[in-house]
N, C-alpha and C positions, 0 to 999 in steps of 0.2 A: 503493500499500500504505499502511496506517495502523497504528502500533503504538505501544503505552505502553512498550515496552521494545526496546533495540537496542544494539550495541556503542557503548562499551566495556563495557556490562553483560554479562556472559558467562553464557549459559545456552542451554538447547535451543531456545528461541524465537528467540533473536537468530540462532543458528547456521541454523535452518531458513529465516529469512526472507533471510540472506545468501546461502544456497544457491539459493533461488528468484530473487533479484535477478540474480545472477551468470548463472544459466541463461538467463533471459529476456532480459536485455540482449545477450547473446552471439548471441542469436536475432534481434537487431534490433528488439526491442520497446522502447518508450519507457516507463521506469518511474519514478514519482515515489514516494519514501518519505518519509513524515512520522513523526518520532519525537521524543521529548523531548531537550531539552538535558541534558548532565551536567557537573558541574564539571569545568572544564579542557578541555572539547570545545566548539569553537565550531561555527558554522553551515557547516561546510566541505562540499564534496562528497567523499565517500570514494572509494576506489580501485575501486568496482564499477561506474562509468560510468552511474550513476543520478543523478537529481535527489534530492538529500537535503535536507529542510527540517526544522531542529531548532527546537522550540518551547520557549520559557521554562517551567520546571517547578519543582516544589518537593518536598522530601523527604516520605515518607509515615512518620509517627511509629512505626508498628508494623511497618514493613519498610524500614529506612534504605538499603538497597542499591538500592531501586527509587525512581522518580520519578513525580510526577502532573503533567501538563501543566496550567499555569494556564488558568482559564476565560476570561479576556480574550484570551490567546493563541490559543485555540481558536476564539472567535468572530471573531477577525482572519484567521486562515488560511481559515476557512470562505468569507469573502468573496473570497478570492484564488482558492480552489480550485472555487468554484461558477461561475466563469466559463469553465471549461475543459470540452470535450465528452468526459467520460471513457467509455471502453468498459466498464470495470468498475472497482469500487471494492473492494480485498481488505483486510478488517480481520483482524488477527492477535491482538488482545487485547480484552477485554471492558470496558475502562473508558473513558477520555477518546477513546481510538481508535474504540471503537463508537459513542460518542455522535456523533462527527464523521461517521462513516459513515452513520449514520441521518440526520442533517441533510443530508448530500449527497445522498441518496436521495430525500429529500422536496423538495429545492431544484431538483435537476436530473433526477430520474427515472432515474439511474444504477442499474444493477444492482449489489447489494452480496452479495459472497460471504464468509463469515467462517470461519477455521479455529479449530477447538476444540482449542487446543494442550493445555490443563491441566485435569486431573482436580480442579476447584475443591473438589468435595464432601470429598475426602480431604485437602485442604491447609488449609482455613480454620482448622481447629482449632489448628493449630501456630502460626498468626500472631495468633489471638486467643484464647489459652489461658484468659483469664479470664471468657469466656462460655460457656454450655453447649454441648457439642459436638454434641448431637442438634439443638438448635435451629439452630446453624450450618450443619449439613449439610442441613437442610430449607430454610433460607434459600438456600443454594447451588443447590439444586434448582430453587427457585422463581425465582430470578434467572436461571438458564440457561434456562428456559422462557421467561421474558420477553424475554431478549436474542436467542435463536434466532428468536423470532417476528418480530423487527425486520430479518431478512435475507431474502435471496431464495433462498439455497443455503448449505449448510454443506459445508466439507472437513474430514472426520475423519481422524486419522492411522492409526487401526487399527479392524478390526471389533469388538474387545472394546469401545473407547471408543463407537462407534456404537451398540452394543447398550445401553451405559448411558444414552445420551441418548433412545434409544426407550423405555427403561424409566422416563424421566422424564415420558414423555408428549409428547415434542418431535415435531411433525409435519412441520417444514420439511424439504424434500427436501435429502438429502445424498449425498456422494460419499467413499468411502474412499480417499485418496490419502497414503501416507506420504511424508515429505520426501525419503529416501534420502540418498546421499552421492556424491561424486565420487571413485571408488576411486582414480583416478590421484593424487589428493591424499595417499594413504596407502601410498605405495610406498617412501619414504625412511626415514630414522631410524636410530639406532645406539644400541642398548641398553647395549652395553658402554661406549661414550663416556659415556652418562649416569651409569653406575655409577662409573667412574673419576672423573668430575667431582665425584661426590659422596661419594667414600669408601666405596663399597660394593662389597665383594669380588665378583668376577665369578662365583663359584661359590655365593654366598649365596643360599639359597632365598627368592624374592621374589615377592610378589604386588603388584598395582597395582589401584587403582580411579581413575576420573576422575569428578569430580560436584561439582555445587554442594553446598557443606557446610550441608544443611538437614535438619531433623528427618525430613520426608518421603522423604529419599534412603535412610534405614535404614542409614547409615555405622555407627551404634552397633552394630548386629547384626553386622556384618562384623568390628568390634573384638573382640566376643565370641567369634567364630569364630576370630580370631588367638589369643586367650587359651586357648581349648579346644586349639588345635594346639601351642602354644608348649612344653608340658612333652615332647612327642614331637619337635619340630622346634626346638630351643632358639634357633637363630641365624635363625629365619624373620623376614622383614622385610615390613611392609605399607606400600606407599607410596601416600599420599593426594594427588592433584592437584587443586586446586580451593579456592575460598574461600566463606565464606558465614557467616550468623549462629550456626551451630551449632558452630564451630570450638572455642571454648573449652570448651564441654561435652564434645565428643569428646577433647580433650587431657586433661581431667580423667578421663574414664572410662578411658583407656588407663592412666593413672597408678594408678587406683584397682584396676585388674584386674593390675597389676604387669607390664605389656607396654609401658611408655613407651619401652624401648629397641628395641622391635619395631615400632614406629609412627612413620613420619615424614611431616609435613605439608610440601607443596611450594608451596602456593598456585596461583594461576593460571599457566599456561606458555604460551609462544607456540605457537600452533597449527601453524605452519609449520615448527618447528625443535625446540625442548626438549620440547613434548608428545610428539612422534612418538618421540623418544629415550625419553621416559618410559614410553610404552606398552611399548616393546620391552625395557625392563629388567626387565620382569616375566616370570616363569616362567609366570603365568597373571594374567588379568584377572577381577576378581571384581566382582559387581554384585548387589543385593539390594533395589532400590527396588520398591514394591507400587504405585507411582501413575504410573508412566511412560505417556504415550500413545504413545511411539514406541521410546525406548531407542536414540538414535544412537549413544551411546558404544559399545554392544555391536557395531555395524556397524563402527565405527572399529577397534576391536581386532580384529575379524575380518579386516577388509581388510589389517591389517598382519601377520596370522599369528600373533596372540597367542592362546592357547588361552583360552577363556572358561568360567567357572563362574558361573552365575547362576541366581536364581529366574525362573520364568516366570509373570509375572502382568501383566495388561493389555497395553500394548503390546509389552512384552519377550517375552510368549508369542507374537506374531506373527513377531517377529524370530528367535525360536529354534525355531519349528516347521520341523522337518526339517534343521536347521542341523547340519553334520558336523564343524563346528569348535568345538563347545561342549559342556559338561556341563551338565545341567538338574539343579539341587539344591534340596531343600525348605526352605521357610523355617522351619527348626528348627536350632539351633546345631549340635548334635551331628551330624544328618545332612549339613548343608552341610559341616562340618568334615572328615567322612568322606570325602566326594567330592572335596573340594580336597586333602586329605592323600594320597589315592590318586594323584591327578594329579601332585602334587610329587615323589612317590617313583617314578613311572613315565615315565622319559624317553622311551620308544617312544611312549606314549599322547600325550605332550606334542607330539611330533613329527608324529603322525598328524593331530592336531586343528589344528596349526599350519598344515600344507599344506592343509587342508580349508577353513580361514577365508576366504581370498581368493575362493574359488569361492562361498562362502555370501554374501559381501558383494557380489558382482558381481550378484546377483539384485535388489539394491536401489540399482541406477544411478540417479542423481537426473536424467540426461537422459531416461531412459525414463519416470519417473515425472512429470516436468515435460511430457512430451507429453501426458499426460492433464489436467494443469491448463490447457494451452494449449486443448485441446479444450473444456473446461468453460468458460473464458474466451469462446471463440468463440460458444457457445451464449448466454452471459449478455449479450455485447455486442448481440446481436440484440434481447434484451429491453431494454437501454438504448436502443437506437435507437428501437424502438417507442413507449418511454414518454417519450422527450425532447421537451420543448415544442416547438411548430412556430415 
């Protein structure tokens, strides 16, 4: 597996990769993961029983959270990897990882599958705001066509994202396979413990979101929803777990709307302990990102039995289709606030949604979804074998 991002960088791509690595290694597959080095993180093998190769990297000036593998390191690792008889090379990001994957394809004949994790057309304008938005979207579509043409197969996390790629004119064969979650990892947690630890009254109306703090995640919209509800629910608390470049702007927005005492930022939390408690501290989980290709945090909230209120756009539409543990709300402040306010006032509705959530999440078991990845790998391994030089 090749990627331009991995832990300690916390985001959906890192989580997806780790889910696949753990599932595949547990089944006896040998997995090598090539990822950037991060400051303070050495070239260690992590706890996932895979070979982890960290490559020297540098900071990206317009996105300081992420790293770009240095060209010399890329060429060096190519020589190491090109001597191995890979069954499949799985690329997870479209930058240096994609470049390395296409090099290996040319050198060894191995089949390359790439997961299209990120709806780049909707992201680029947030990271390069000084350039014309329309031109950036056009460039993202053009680059997507070029990148996808250099692979043998695409994994797309949702039917909505697959439709977008077909709209670009991309003809590369694709399979829709979401990442899913391990539901057993979301059975613990103690919301009361989290509230008491942070001085939050156990009966205070509280909503939670878990997200990278970036403009495309639309957290500003959720702060506007809190501001709309605050006159009717003065002690409403909005907990935001996550970090990112938009944190300062979001804090300023909360102050400007007069709800700075109703919004608290908690940064990144340990996924195995404090984050579970944080989810469960909420009477509801709220989400409104219009650019998700999957929406894994919705599945995590549902698995824990936290009632969800969310818009249903792109990947979140797939997650929420038929879900009994969630209420779908429009991306309109007044309408979203009305749906959320009703849920906060109706304890019986919250209990009904809470009971249904784990059943919804069980439909997205990573084990079942990785079965489909295994089948795809097996077919691509035959292609690798046929193309491998004699």
